[in-house]
Each structure stands twice: as C-alpha cells, then as structure tokens.
PDBQT receptor file of N, H, CA, C and O in Angstrom, charges set to zero:
ATOM      1  N   UNK A   1      86.373  95.632 125.387  1.00  0.00    +0.000 N 
ATOM      2  CA  UNK A   1      85.511  95.310 124.261  1.00  0.00    +0.000 C 
ATOM      3  C   UNK A   1      86.338  95.366 122.978  1.00  0.00    +0.000 C 
ATOM      4  O   UNK A   1      87.023  96.356 122.719  1.00  0.00    +0.000 OA
ATOM      5  N   UNK A   2      86.275  94.325 122.193  1.00  0.00    +0.000 N 
ATOM      6  H   UNK A   2      85.719  93.521 122.403  1.00  0.00    +0.000 HD
ATOM      7  CA  UNK A   2      87.039  94.240 120.949  1.00  0.00    +0.000 C 
ATOM      8  C   UNK A   2      86.430  95.151 119.888  1.00  0.00    +0.000 C 
ATOM      9  O   UNK A   2      85.211  95.297 119.793  1.00  0.00    +0.000 OA
ATOM     10  N   UNK A   3      87.313  95.762 119.092  1.00  0.00    +0.000 N 
ATOM     11  H   UNK A   3      88.303  95.643 119.169  1.00  0.00    +0.000 HD
ATOM     12  CA  UNK A   3      86.811  96.580 117.990  1.00  0.00    +0.000 C 
ATOM     13  C   UNK A   3      86.693  95.700 116.758  1.00  0.00    +0.000 C 
ATOM     14  O   UNK A   3      87.322  94.647 116.664  1.00  0.00    +0.000 OA
ATOM     15  N   UNK A   4      85.893  96.143 115.837  1.00  0.00    +0.000 N 
ATOM     16  H   UNK A   4      85.382  96.999 115.914  1.00  0.00    +0.000 HD
ATOM     17  CA  UNK A   4      85.703  95.405 114.595  1.00  0.00    +0.000 C 
ATOM     18  C   UNK A   4      86.799  95.800 113.610  1.00  0.00    +0.000 C 
ATOM     19  O   UNK A   4      87.015  96.983 113.349  1.00  0.00    +0.000 OA
ATOM     20  N   UNK A   5      87.482  94.805 113.069  1.00  0.00    +0.000 N 
ATOM     21  H   UNK A   5      87.306  93.843 113.281  1.00  0.00    +0.000 HD
ATOM     22  CA  UNK A   5      88.553  95.041 112.108  1.00  0.00    +0.000 C 
ATOM     23  C   UNK A   5      88.075  94.665 110.712  1.00  0.00    +0.000 C 
ATOM     24  O   UNK A   5      87.459  93.617 110.518  1.00  0.00    +0.000 OA
ATOM     25  N   UNK A   6      88.364  95.528 109.742  1.00  0.00    +0.000 N 
ATOM     26  H   UNK A   6      88.864  96.380 109.899  1.00  0.00    +0.000 HD
ATOM     27  CA  UNK A   6      88.038  95.188 108.365  1.00  0.00    +0.000 C 
ATOM     28  C   UNK A   6      89.314  94.747 107.639  1.00  0.00    +0.000 C 
ATOM     29  O   UNK A   6      90.383  94.663 108.244  1.00  0.00    +0.000 OA
ATOM     30  N   UNK A   7      89.191  94.473 106.366  1.00  0.00    +0.000 N 
ATOM     31  H   UNK A   7      88.323  94.541 105.875  1.00  0.00    +0.000 HD
ATOM     32  CA  UNK A   7      90.333  93.983 105.584  1.00  0.00    +0.000 C 
ATOM     33  C   UNK A   7      91.489  94.976 105.557  1.00  0.00    +0.000 C 
ATOM     34  O   UNK A   7      92.652  94.572 105.575  1.00  0.00    +0.000 OA
ATOM     35  N   UNK A   8      91.185  96.256 105.514  1.00  0.00    +0.000 N 
ATOM     36  H   UNK A   8      90.240  96.584 105.500  1.00  0.00    +0.000 HD
ATOM     37  CA  UNK A   8      92.235  97.279 105.485  1.00  0.00    +0.000 C 
ATOM     38  C   UNK A   8      92.980  97.298 106.815  1.00  0.00    +0.000 C 
ATOM     39  O   UNK A   8      94.207  97.397 106.840  1.00  0.00    +0.000 OA
ATOM     40  N   UNK A   9      92.240  97.202 107.928  1.00  0.00    +0.000 N 
ATOM     41  H   UNK A   9      91.243  97.122 107.908  1.00  0.00    +0.000 HD
ATOM     42  CA  UNK A   9      92.884  97.141 109.240  1.00  0.00    +0.000 C 
ATOM     43  C   UNK A   9      93.831  95.944 109.312  1.00  0.00    +0.000 C 
ATOM     44  O   UNK A   9      94.958  96.069 109.789  1.00  0.00    +0.000 OA
ATOM     45  N   UNK A  10      93.378  94.805 108.845  1.00  0.00    +0.000 N 
ATOM     46  H   UNK A  10      92.462  94.703 108.457  1.00  0.00    +0.000 HD
ATOM     47  CA  UNK A  10      94.201  93.586 108.856  1.00  0.00    +0.000 C 
ATOM     48  C   UNK A  10      95.445  93.788 107.995  1.00  0.00    +0.000 C 
ATOM     49  O   UNK A  10      96.542  93.371 108.368  1.00  0.00    +0.000 OA
ATOM     50  N   UNK A  11      95.268  94.425 106.851  1.00  0.00    +0.000 N 
ATOM     51  H   UNK A  11      94.377  94.764 106.548  1.00  0.00    +0.000 HD
ATOM     52  CA  UNK A  11      96.407  94.686 105.961  1.00  0.00    +0.000 C 
ATOM     53  C   UNK A  11      97.425  95.602 106.639  1.00  0.00    +0.000 C 
ATOM     54  O   UNK A  11      98.629  95.366 106.540  1.00  0.00    +0.000 OA
ATOM     55  N   UNK A  12      96.958  96.634 107.321  1.00  0.00    +0.000 N 
ATOM     56  H   UNK A  12      95.980  96.826 107.401  1.00  0.00    +0.000 HD
ATOM     57  CA  UNK A  12      97.853  97.547 108.024  1.00  0.00    +0.000 C 
ATOM     58  C   UNK A  12      98.569  96.836 109.169  1.00  0.00    +0.000 C 
ATOM     59  O   UNK A  12      99.773  97.014 109.354  1.00  0.00    +0.000 OA
ATOM     60  N   UNK A  13      97.844  96.043 109.927  1.00  0.00    +0.000 N 
ATOM     61  H   UNK A  13      96.866  95.899 109.777  1.00  0.00    +0.000 HD
ATOM     62  CA  UNK A  13      98.450  95.309 111.036  1.00  0.00    +0.000 C 
ATOM     63  C   UNK A  13      99.502  94.322 110.544  1.00  0.00    +0.000 C 
ATOM     64  O   UNK A  13     100.567  94.190 111.148  1.00  0.00    +0.000 OA
ATOM     65  N   UNK A  14      99.208  93.637 109.460  1.00  0.00    +0.000 N 
ATOM     66  H   UNK A  14      98.343  93.744 108.969  1.00  0.00    +0.000 HD
ATOM     67  CA  UNK A  14     100.157  92.684 108.887  1.00  0.00    +0.000 C 
ATOM     68  C   UNK A  14     101.424  93.399 108.435  1.00  0.00    +0.000 C 
ATOM     69  O   UNK A  14     102.536  92.939 108.696  1.00  0.00    +0.000 OA
ATOM     70  N   UNK A  15     101.245  94.528 107.756  1.00  0.00    +0.000 N 
ATOM     71  H   UNK A  15     100.342  94.902 107.544  1.00  0.00    +0.000 HD
ATOM     72  CA  UNK A  15     102.402  95.293 107.274  1.00  0.00    +0.000 C 
ATOM     73  C   UNK A  15     103.247  95.795 108.446  1.00  0.00    +0.000 C 
ATOM     74  O   UNK A  15     104.476  95.767 108.379  1.00  0.00    +0.000 OA
ATOM     75  N   UNK A  16     102.600  96.250 109.507  1.00  0.00    +0.000 N 
ATOM     76  H   UNK A  16     101.602  96.272 109.561  1.00  0.00    +0.000 HD
ATOM     77  CA  UNK A  16     103.353  96.737 110.664  1.00  0.00    +0.000 C 
ATOM     78  C   UNK A  16     104.055  95.605 111.405  1.00  0.00    +0.000 C 
ATOM     79  O   UNK A  16     105.138  95.806 111.953  1.00  0.00    +0.000 OA
ATOM     80  N   UNK A  17     103.457  94.427 111.428  1.00  0.00    +0.000 N 
ATOM     81  H   UNK A  17     102.576  94.264 110.983  1.00  0.00    +0.000 HD
ATOM     82  CA  UNK A  17     104.127  93.289 112.061  1.00  0.00    +0.000 C 
ATOM     83  C   UNK A  17     105.352  92.863 111.266  1.00  0.00    +0.000 C 
ATOM     84  O   UNK A  17     106.357  92.447 111.842  1.00  0.00    +0.000 OA
ATOM     85  N   UNK A  18     105.271  92.965 109.954  1.00  0.00    +0.000 N 
ATOM     86  H   UNK A  18     104.455  93.303 109.486  1.00  0.00    +0.000 HD
ATOM     87  CA  UNK A  18     106.408  92.598 109.108  1.00  0.00    +0.000 C 
ATOM     88  C   UNK A  18     107.537  93.622 109.232  1.00  0.00    +0.000 C 
ATOM     89  O   UNK A  18     108.713  93.258 109.252  1.00  0.00    +0.000 OA
ATOM     90  N   UNK A  19     107.174  94.907 109.316  1.00  0.00    +0.000 N 
ATOM     91  H   UNK A  19     106.219  95.203 109.300  1.00  0.00    +0.000 HD
ATOM     92  CA  UNK A  19     108.175  95.978 109.403  1.00  0.00    +0.000 C 
ATOM     93  C   UNK A  19     107.538  97.171 110.102  1.00  0.00    +0.000 C 
ATOM     94  O   UNK A  19     106.859  97.977 109.465  1.00  0.00    +0.000 OA
ATOM     95  N   UNK A  20     107.752  97.284 111.395  1.00  0.00    +0.000 N 
ATOM     96  H   UNK A  20     108.303  96.629 111.912  1.00  0.00    +0.000 HD
ATOM     97  CA  UNK A  20     107.141  98.350 112.189  1.00  0.00    +0.000 C 
ATOM     98  C   UNK A  20     107.749  99.717 111.885  1.00  0.00    +0.000 C 
ATOM     99  O   UNK A  20     107.260 100.733 112.379  1.00  0.00    +0.000 OA
ATOM    100  N   UNK A  21     108.799  99.752 111.084  1.00  0.00    +0.000 N 
ATOM    101  H   UNK A  21     109.196  98.927 110.683  1.00  0.00    +0.000 HD
ATOM    102  CA  UNK A  21     109.477 101.005 110.753  1.00  0.00    +0.000 C 
ATOM    103  C   UNK A  21     108.926 101.637 109.471  1.00  0.00    +0.000 C 
ATOM    104  O   UNK A  21     109.450 102.649 109.006  1.00  0.00    +0.000 OA
ATOM    105  N   UNK A  22     107.885 101.051 108.905  1.00  0.00    +0.000 N 
ATOM    106  H   UNK A  22     107.459 100.228 109.283  1.00  0.00    +0.000 HD
ATOM    107  CA  UNK A  22     107.297 101.609 107.678  1.00  0.00    +0.000 C 
ATOM    108  C   UNK A  22     106.731 102.994 107.962  1.00  0.00    +0.000 C 
ATOM    109  O   UNK A  22     106.165 103.250 109.025  1.00  0.00    +0.000 OA
ATOM    110  N   UNK A  23     106.899 103.867 106.995  1.00  0.00    +0.000 N 
ATOM    111  H   UNK A  23     107.359 103.659 106.132  1.00  0.00    +0.000 HD
ATOM    112  CA  UNK A  23     106.335 105.211 107.148  1.00  0.00    +0.000 C 
ATOM    113  C   UNK A  23     104.841 105.172 106.874  1.00  0.00    +0.000 C 
ATOM    114  O   UNK A  23     104.318 104.216 106.301  1.00  0.00    +0.000 OA
ATOM    115  N   UNK A  24     104.173 106.228 107.295  1.00  0.00    +0.000 N 
ATOM    116  H   UNK A  24     104.598 107.004 107.760  1.00  0.00    +0.000 HD
ATOM    117  CA  UNK A  24     102.738 106.340 107.050  1.00  0.00    +0.000 C 
ATOM    118  C   UNK A  24     102.446 106.342 105.549  1.00  0.00    +0.000 C 
ATOM    119  O   UNK A  24     101.455 105.759 105.109  1.00  0.00    +0.000 OA
ATOM    120  N   UNK A  25     103.301 106.989 104.769  1.00  0.00    +0.000 N 
ATOM    121  H   UNK A  25     104.106 107.462 105.126  1.00  0.00    +0.000 HD
ATOM    122  CA  UNK A  25     103.114 107.042 103.319  1.00  0.00    +0.000 C 
ATOM    123  C   UNK A  25     103.250 105.637 102.714  1.00  0.00    +0.000 C 
ATOM    124  O   UNK A  25     102.477 105.268 101.831  1.00  0.00    +0.000 OA
ATOM    125  N   UNK A  26     104.222 104.861 103.181  1.00  0.00    +0.000 N 
ATOM    126  H   UNK A  26     104.850 105.161 103.899  1.00  0.00    +0.000 HD
ATOM    127  CA  UNK A  26     104.373 103.486 102.702  1.00  0.00    +0.000 C 
ATOM    128  C   UNK A  26     103.144 102.650 103.057  1.00  0.00    +0.000 C 
ATOM    129  O   UNK A  26     102.644 101.892 102.227  1.00  0.00    +0.000 OA
ATOM    130  N   UNK A  27     102.664 102.790 104.282  1.00  0.00    +0.000 N 
ATOM    131  H   UNK A  27     103.071 103.406 104.957  1.00  0.00    +0.000 HD
ATOM    132  CA  UNK A  27     101.461 102.065 104.682  1.00  0.00    +0.000 C 
ATOM    133  C   UNK A  27     100.261 102.470 103.830  1.00  0.00    +0.000 C 
ATOM    134  O   UNK A  27      99.459 101.624 103.434  1.00  0.00    +0.000 OA
ATOM    135  N   UNK A  28     100.143 103.758 103.553  1.00  0.00    +0.000 N 
ATOM    136  H   UNK A  28     100.794 104.445 103.875  1.00  0.00    +0.000 HD
ATOM    137  CA  UNK A  28      99.033 104.249 102.741  1.00  0.00    +0.000 C 
ATOM    138  C   UNK A  28      99.065 103.639 101.345  1.00  0.00    +0.000 C 
ATOM    139  O   UNK A  28      98.027 103.241 100.815  1.00  0.00    +0.000 OA
ATOM    140  N   UNK A  29     100.244 103.566 100.752  1.00  0.00    +0.000 N 
ATOM    141  H   UNK A  29     101.087 103.890 101.182  1.00  0.00    +0.000 HD
ATOM    142  CA  UNK A  29     100.373 102.960  99.418  1.00  0.00    +0.000 C 
ATOM    143  C   UNK A  29      99.985 101.488  99.445  1.00  0.00    +0.000 C 
ATOM    144  O   UNK A  29      99.292 101.006  98.549  1.00  0.00    +0.000 OA
ATOM    145  N   UNK A  30     100.435 100.771 100.481  1.00  0.00    +0.000 N 
ATOM    146  H   UNK A  30     100.998 101.163 101.209  1.00  0.00    +0.000 HD
ATOM    147  CA  UNK A  30     100.101  99.353 100.595  1.00  0.00    +0.000 C 
ATOM    148  C   UNK A  30      98.598  99.128 100.742  1.00  0.00    +0.000 C 
ATOM    149  O   UNK A  30      98.039  98.191 100.172  1.00  0.00    +0.000 OA
ATOM    150  N   UNK A  31      97.958  99.995 101.509  1.00  0.00    +0.000 N 
ATOM    151  H   UNK A  31      98.412 100.756 101.972  1.00  0.00    +0.000 HD
ATOM    152  CA  UNK A  31      96.531  99.819 101.801  1.00  0.00    +0.000 C 
ATOM    153  C   UNK A  31      95.634 100.485 100.763  1.00  0.00    +0.000 C 
ATOM    154  O   UNK A  31      94.426 100.248 100.752  1.00  0.00    +0.000 OA
ATOM    155  N   UNK A  32      96.206 101.313  99.894  1.00  0.00    +0.000 N 
ATOM    156  H   UNK A  32      97.187 101.505  99.904  1.00  0.00    +0.000 HD
ATOM    157  CA  UNK A  32      95.398 102.005  98.895  1.00  0.00    +0.000 C 
ATOM    158  C   UNK A  32      94.568 103.131  99.501  1.00  0.00    +0.000 C 
ATOM    159  O   UNK A  32      93.476 103.435  99.020  1.00  0.00    +0.000 OA
ATOM    160  N   UNK A  33      95.089 103.745 100.555  1.00  0.00    +0.000 N 
ATOM    161  H   UNK A  33      95.976 103.498 100.945  1.00  0.00    +0.000 HD
ATOM    162  CA  UNK A  33      94.408 104.844 101.227  1.00  0.00    +0.000 C 
ATOM    163  C   UNK A  33      95.241 106.115 101.131  1.00  0.00    +0.000 C 
ATOM    164  O   UNK A  33      96.404 106.085 100.727  1.00  0.00    +0.000 OA
ATOM    165  N   UNK A  34      94.628 107.224 101.507  1.00  0.00    +0.000 N 
ATOM    166  H   UNK A  34      93.684 107.248 101.835  1.00  0.00    +0.000 HD
ATOM    167  CA  UNK A  34      95.393 108.462 101.619  1.00  0.00    +0.000 C 
ATOM    168  C   UNK A  34      96.222 108.385 102.898  1.00  0.00    +0.000 C 
ATOM    169  O   UNK A  34      95.868 107.653 103.823  1.00  0.00    +0.000 OA
ATOM    170  N   UNK A  35      97.321 109.132 102.955  1.00  0.00    +0.000 N 
ATOM    171  H   UNK A  35      97.608 109.726 102.203  1.00  0.00    +0.000 HD
ATOM    172  CA  UNK A  35      98.103 109.147 104.196  1.00  0.00    +0.000 C 
ATOM    173  C   UNK A  35      97.271 109.580 105.412  1.00  0.00    +0.000 C 
ATOM    174  O   UNK A  35      97.458 109.046 106.506  1.00  0.00    +0.000 OA
ATOM    175  N   UNK A  36      96.362 110.536 105.233  1.00  0.00    +0.000 N 
ATOM    176  H   UNK A  36      96.210 110.970 104.345  1.00  0.00    +0.000 HD
ATOM    177  CA  UNK A  36      95.536 111.001 106.351  1.00  0.00    +0.000 C 
ATOM    178  C   UNK A  36      94.614 109.888 106.855  1.00  0.00    +0.000 C 
ATOM    179  O   UNK A  36      94.460 109.704 108.063  1.00  0.00    +0.000 OA
ATOM    180  N   UNK A  37      94.006 109.154 105.931  1.00  0.00    +0.000 N 
ATOM    181  H   UNK A  37      94.132 109.304 104.951  1.00  0.00    +0.000 HD
ATOM    182  CA  UNK A  37      93.119 108.054 106.322  1.00  0.00    +0.000 C 
ATOM    183  C   UNK A  37      93.906 106.940 107.008  1.00  0.00    +0.000 C 
ATOM    184  O   UNK A  37      93.425 106.319 107.955  1.00  0.00    +0.000 OA
ATOM    185  N   UNK A  38      95.110 106.697 106.522  1.00  0.00    +0.000 N 
ATOM    186  H   UNK A  38      95.501 107.201 105.752  1.00  0.00    +0.000 HD
ATOM    187  CA  UNK A  38      95.966 105.670 107.126  1.00  0.00    +0.000 C 
ATOM    188  C   UNK A  38      96.369 106.070 108.532  1.00  0.00    +0.000 C 
ATOM    189  O   UNK A  38      96.315 105.255 109.453  1.00  0.00    +0.000 OA
ATOM    190  N   UNK A  39      96.767 107.306 108.700  1.00  0.00    +0.000 N 
ATOM    191  H   UNK A  39      96.811 107.968 107.951  1.00  0.00    +0.000 HD
ATOM    192  CA  UNK A  39      97.136 107.800 110.024  1.00  0.00    +0.000 C 
ATOM    193  C   UNK A  39      95.969 107.674 110.994  1.00  0.00    +0.000 C 
ATOM    194  O   UNK A  39      96.160 107.275 112.142  1.00  0.00    +0.000 OA
ATOM    195  N   UNK A  40      94.773 108.008 110.549  1.00  0.00    +0.000 N 
ATOM    196  H   UNK A  40      94.618 108.333 109.616  1.00  0.00    +0.000 HD
ATOM    197  CA  UNK A  40      93.575 107.897 111.387  1.00  0.00    +0.000 C 
ATOM    198  C   UNK A  40      93.345 106.444 111.811  1.00  0.00    +0.000 C 
ATOM    199  O   UNK A  40      93.046 106.177 112.975  1.00  0.00    +0.000 OA
ATOM    200  N   UNK A  41      93.482 105.513 110.875  1.00  0.00    +0.000 N 
ATOM    201  H   UNK A  41      93.725 105.730 109.929  1.00  0.00    +0.000 HD
ATOM    202  CA  UNK A  41      93.260 104.098 111.191  1.00  0.00    +0.000 C 
ATOM    203  C   UNK A  41      94.303 103.565 112.172  1.00  0.00    +0.000 C 
ATOM    204  O   UNK A  41      93.958 102.871 113.129  1.00  0.00    +0.000 OA
ATOM    205  N   UNK A  42      95.574 103.885 111.939  1.00  0.00    +0.000 N 
ATOM    206  H   UNK A  42      95.854 104.449 111.162  1.00  0.00    +0.000 HD
ATOM    207  CA  UNK A  42      96.626 103.403 112.833  1.00  0.00    +0.000 C 
ATOM    208  C   UNK A  42      96.449 104.017 114.222  1.00  0.00    +0.000 C 
ATOM    209  O   UNK A  42      96.646 103.339 115.231  1.00  0.00    +0.000 OA
ATOM    210  N   UNK A  43      96.086 105.272 114.274  1.00  0.00    +0.000 N 
ATOM    211  H   UNK A  43      95.926 105.822 113.454  1.00  0.00    +0.000 HD
ATOM    212  CA  UNK A  43      95.838 105.930 115.557  1.00  0.00    +0.000 C 
ATOM    213  C   UNK A  43      94.685 105.242 116.302  1.00  0.00    +0.000 C 
ATOM    214  O   UNK A  43      94.764 105.023 117.511  1.00  0.00    +0.000 OA
ATOM    215  N   UNK A  44      93.618 104.905 115.574  1.00  0.00    +0.000 N 
ATOM    216  H   UNK A  44      93.553 105.083 114.592  1.00  0.00    +0.000 HD
ATOM    217  CA  UNK A  44      92.465 104.213 116.168  1.00  0.00    +0.000 C 
ATOM    218  C   UNK A  44      92.880 102.837 116.694  1.00  0.00    +0.000 C 
ATOM    219  O   UNK A  44      92.429 102.418 117.760  1.00  0.00    +0.000 OA
ATOM    220  N   UNK A  45      93.731 102.140 115.953  1.00  0.00    +0.000 N 
ATOM    221  H   UNK A  45      94.097 102.480 115.086  1.00  0.00    +0.000 HD
ATOM    222  CA  UNK A  45      94.205 100.826 116.387  1.00  0.00    +0.000 C 
ATOM    223  C   UNK A  45      95.061 100.942 117.645  1.00  0.00    +0.000 C 
ATOM    224  O   UNK A  45      95.006 100.071 118.513  1.00  0.00    +0.000 OA
ATOM    225  N   UNK A  46      95.841 101.998 117.748  1.00  0.00    +0.000 N 
ATOM    226  H   UNK A  46      95.885 102.705 117.043  1.00  0.00    +0.000 HD
ATOM    227  CA  UNK A  46      96.646 102.230 118.951  1.00  0.00    +0.000 C 
ATOM    228  C   UNK A  46      95.757 102.596 120.139  1.00  0.00    +0.000 C 
ATOM    229  O   UNK A  46      95.902 102.032 121.224  1.00  0.00    +0.000 OA
ATOM    230  N   UNK A  47      94.849 103.528 119.934  1.00  0.00    +0.000 N 
ATOM    231  H   UNK A  47      94.731 103.985 119.053  1.00  0.00    +0.000 HD
ATOM    232  CA  UNK A  47      93.990 103.999 121.021  1.00  0.00    +0.000 C 
ATOM    233  C   UNK A  47      93.066 102.906 121.551  1.00  0.00    +0.000 C 
ATOM    234  O   UNK A  47      92.711 102.905 122.730  1.00  0.00    +0.000 OA
ATOM    235  N   UNK A  48      92.677 101.979 120.682  1.00  0.00    +0.000 N 
ATOM    236  H   UNK A  48      92.965 101.979 119.724  1.00  0.00    +0.000 HD
ATOM    237  CA  UNK A  48      91.784 100.892 121.099  1.00  0.00    +0.000 C 
ATOM    238  C   UNK A  48      92.539  99.761 121.790  1.00  0.00    +0.000 C 
ATOM    239  O   UNK A  48      91.930  98.867 122.377  1.00  0.00    +0.000 OA
ATOM    240  N   UNK A  49      93.878  99.805 121.716  1.00  0.00    +0.000 N 
ATOM    241  H   UNK A  49      94.373 100.531 121.240  1.00  0.00    +0.000 HD
ATOM    242  CA  UNK A  49      94.677  98.762 122.349  1.00  0.00    +0.000 C 
ATOM    243  C   UNK A  49      95.021  97.595 121.446  1.00  0.00    +0.000 C 
ATOM    244  O   UNK A  49      95.716  96.672 121.871  1.00  0.00    +0.000 OA
ATOM    245  N   UNK A  50      94.548  97.617 120.209  1.00  0.00    +0.000 N 
ATOM    246  H   UNK A  50      93.983  98.367 119.865  1.00  0.00    +0.000 HD
ATOM    247  CA  UNK A  50      94.902  96.543 119.272  1.00  0.00    +0.000 C 
ATOM    248  C   UNK A  50      96.415  96.560 119.041  1.00  0.00    +0.000 C 
ATOM    249  O   UNK A  50      97.064  95.514 119.061  1.00  0.00    +0.000 OA
ATOM    250  N   UNK A  51      96.969  97.751 118.823  1.00  0.00    +0.000 N 
ATOM    251  H   UNK A  51      96.442  98.601 118.806  1.00  0.00    +0.000 HD
ATOM    252  CA  UNK A  51      98.419  97.916 118.753  1.00  0.00    +0.000 C 
ATOM    253  C   UNK A  51      98.835  98.406 120.130  1.00  0.00    +0.000 C 
ATOM    254  O   UNK A  51      98.513  99.525 120.528  1.00  0.00    +0.000 OA
ATOM    255  N   UNK A  52      99.553  97.556 120.850  1.00  0.00    +0.000 N 
ATOM    256  H   UNK A  52      99.814  96.646 120.527  1.00  0.00    +0.000 HD
ATOM    257  CA  UNK A  52      99.980  97.921 122.205  1.00  0.00    +0.000 C 
ATOM    258  C   UNK A  52     101.317  98.625 122.214  1.00  0.00    +0.000 C 
ATOM    259  O   UNK A  52     101.531  99.564 122.980  1.00  0.00    +0.000 OA
ATOM    260  N   UNK A  53     102.223  98.167 121.353  1.00  0.00    +0.000 N 
ATOM    261  H   UNK A  53     102.050  97.404 120.731  1.00  0.00    +0.000 HD
ATOM    262  CA  UNK A  53     103.569  98.744 121.351  1.00  0.00    +0.000 C 
ATOM    263  C   UNK A  53     104.195  98.499 119.974  1.00  0.00    +0.000 C 
ATOM    264  O   UNK A  53     103.942  97.484 119.326  1.00  0.00    +0.000 OA
ATOM    265  N   UNK A  54     104.999  99.439 119.561  1.00  0.00    +0.000 N 
ATOM    266  H   UNK A  54     105.204 100.264 120.088  1.00  0.00    +0.000 HD
ATOM    267  CA  UNK A  54     105.809  99.271 118.353  1.00  0.00    +0.000 C 
ATOM    268  C   UNK A  54     107.243  99.207 118.849  1.00  0.00    +0.000 C 
ATOM    269  O   UNK A  54     107.720 100.126 119.515  1.00  0.00    +0.000 OA
ATOM    270  N   UNK A  55     107.927  98.118 118.522  1.00  0.00    +0.000 N 
ATOM    271  H   UNK A  55     107.539  97.372 117.981  1.00  0.00    +0.000 HD
ATOM    272  CA  UNK A  55     109.256  97.911 119.092  1.00  0.00    +0.000 C 
ATOM    273  C   UNK A  55     110.282  97.562 118.028  1.00  0.00    +0.000 C 
ATOM    274  O   UNK A  55     109.955  97.298 116.871  1.00  0.00    +0.000 OA
ATOM    275  N   UNK A  56     111.525  97.571 118.458  1.00  0.00    +0.000 N 
ATOM    276  H   UNK A  56     111.792  97.785 119.398  1.00  0.00    +0.000 HD
ATOM    277  CA  UNK A  56     112.641  97.189 117.600  1.00  0.00    +0.000 C 
ATOM    278  C   UNK A  56     113.241  95.903 118.144  1.00  0.00    +0.000 C 
ATOM    279  O   UNK A  56     113.353  95.726 119.357  1.00  0.00    +0.000 OA
ATOM    280  N   UNK A  57     113.623  95.016 117.253  1.00  0.00    +0.000 N 
ATOM    281  H   UNK A  57     113.533  95.160 116.267  1.00  0.00    +0.000 HD
ATOM    282  CA  UNK A  57     114.289  93.785 117.651  1.00  0.00    +0.000 C 
ATOM    283  C   UNK A  57     115.772  93.948 117.317  1.00  0.00    +0.000 C 
ATOM    284  O   UNK A  57     116.151  94.066 116.152  1.00  0.00    +0.000 OA
ATOM    285  N   UNK A  58     116.591  93.952 118.350  1.00  0.00    +0.000 N 
ATOM    286  H   UNK A  58     116.283  93.856 119.296  1.00  0.00    +0.000 HD
ATOM    287  CA  UNK A  58     118.014  94.220 118.174  1.00  0.00    +0.000 C 
ATOM    288  C   UNK A  58     118.813  92.945 117.948  1.00  0.00    +0.000 C 
ATOM    289  O   UNK A  58     118.461  91.875 118.443  1.00  0.00    +0.000 OA
ATOM    290  N   UNK A  59     119.890  93.081 117.194  1.00  0.00    +0.000 N 
ATOM    291  H   UNK A  59     120.177  93.951 116.792  1.00  0.00    +0.000 HD
ATOM    292  CA  UNK A  59     120.849  91.997 117.000  1.00  0.00    +0.000 C 
ATOM    293  C   UNK A  59     122.042  92.318 117.898  1.00  0.00    +0.000 C 
ATOM    294  O   UNK A  59     122.806  93.233 117.593  1.00  0.00    +0.000 OA
ATOM    295  N   UNK A  60     122.216  91.582 118.999  1.00  0.00    +0.000 N 
ATOM    296  H   UNK A  60     121.595  90.838 119.246  1.00  0.00    +0.000 HD
ATOM    297  CA  UNK A  60     123.284  91.913 119.956  1.00  0.00    +0.000 C 
ATOM    298  C   UNK A  60     124.675  91.858 119.345  1.00  0.00    +0.000 C 
ATOM    299  O   UNK A  60     125.529  92.669 119.703  1.00  0.00    +0.000 OA
ATOM    300  N   UNK A  61     124.924  90.933 118.442  1.00  0.00    +0.000 N 
ATOM    301  H   UNK A  61     124.230  90.275 118.152  1.00  0.00    +0.000 HD
ATOM    302  CA  UNK A  61     126.247  90.831 117.817  1.00  0.00    +0.000 C 
ATOM    303  C   UNK A  61     126.525  92.053 116.950  1.00  0.00    +0.000 C 
ATOM    304  O   UNK A  61     127.616  92.621 117.000  1.00  0.00    +0.000 OA
ATOM    305  N   UNK A  62     125.531  92.458 116.151  1.00  0.00    +0.000 N 
ATOM    306  H   UNK A  62     124.645  91.997 116.110  1.00  0.00    +0.000 HD
ATOM    307  CA  UNK A  62     125.699  93.628 115.291  1.00  0.00    +0.000 C 
ATOM    308  C   UNK A  62     125.878  94.893 116.129  1.00  0.00    +0.000 C 
ATOM    309  O   UNK A  62     126.537  95.838 115.695  1.00  0.00    +0.000 OA
ATOM    310  N   UNK A  63     125.296  94.910 117.322  1.00  0.00    +0.000 N 
ATOM    311  H   UNK A  63     124.762  94.142 117.675  1.00  0.00    +0.000 HD
ATOM    312  CA  UNK A  63     125.418  96.062 118.207  1.00  0.00    +0.000 C 
ATOM    313  C   UNK A  63     126.701  96.033 119.029  1.00  0.00    +0.000 C 
ATOM    314  O   UNK A  63     126.977  96.962 119.789  1.00  0.00    +0.000 OA
ATOM    315  N   UNK A  64     127.493  94.958 118.878  1.00  0.00    +0.000 N 
ATOM    316  H   UNK A  64     127.269  94.204 118.261  1.00  0.00    +0.000 HD
ATOM    317  CA  UNK A  64     128.752  94.865 119.593  1.00  0.00    +0.000 C 
ATOM    318  C   UNK A  64     128.633  94.216 120.956  1.00  0.00    +0.000 C 
ATOM    319  O   UNK A  64     129.510  94.388 121.803  1.00  0.00    +0.000 OA
ATOM    320  N   UNK A  65     127.560  93.472 121.178  1.00  0.00    +0.000 N 
ATOM    321  H   UNK A  65     126.848  93.332 120.490  1.00  0.00    +0.000 HD
ATOM    322  CA  UNK A  65     127.352  92.781 122.450  1.00  0.00    +0.000 C 
ATOM    323  C   UNK A  65     127.214  91.281 122.240  1.00  0.00    +0.000 C 
ATOM    324  O   UNK A  65     126.135  90.731 122.462  1.00  0.00    +0.000 OA
ATOM    325  N   UNK A  66     128.288  90.597 121.815  1.00  0.00    +0.000 N 
ATOM    326  H   UNK A  66     129.165  91.043 121.634  1.00  0.00    +0.000 HD
ATOM    327  CA  UNK A  66     128.163  89.153 121.568  1.00  0.00    +0.000 C 
ATOM    328  C   UNK A  66     127.872  88.413 122.876  1.00  0.00    +0.000 C 
ATOM    329  O   UNK A  66     128.340  88.787 123.951  1.00  0.00    +0.000 OA
ATOM    330  N   UNK A  67     127.098  87.374 122.740  1.00  0.00    +0.000 N 
ATOM    331  H   UNK A  67     126.718  87.070 121.866  1.00  0.00    +0.000 HD
ATOM    332  CA  UNK A  67     126.735  86.565 123.924  1.00  0.00    +0.000 C 
ATOM    333  C   UNK A  67     127.840  85.615 124.304  1.00  0.00    +0.000 C 
ATOM    334  O   UNK A  67     127.705  84.865 125.270  1.00  0.00    +0.000 OA
TER     335      UNK A  67
C-alpha cells in the first residue's frame, strides 16, 4: 500500500536523490524543519519502502580501476 507524500516528503526525496550524502541537519535546513522532524520523516520513508537503499556511485578511474 502506497503512503501519502506531501510537499516536504517530495523535497526530502529530491534532495536525497541529488546527494544521498547530505546530513540530517542539511536536509532539515532545506525542508525548513527541525532535525528531529526531518529524521522522523526520513525514517518513515525508509520503513515504508519509499526509500529502498541509499547508495554511492563510484568512479572506477578515480578509484584506480580504469576500464
């Protein structure tokens, strides 16, 4: 069952898609929420399955593994 997303949820998801390494405090500033409220929302998005995984995209050349 899909959860209902509001504008703040969309803003948080967009920010995390752009840079998944953002801190909770940075996300809170972007969304205009307290860090505690932001943490609660991100946790809810993870627990509901909206956020399935937070990953890193590696550059093989920069890591010393040229193709």
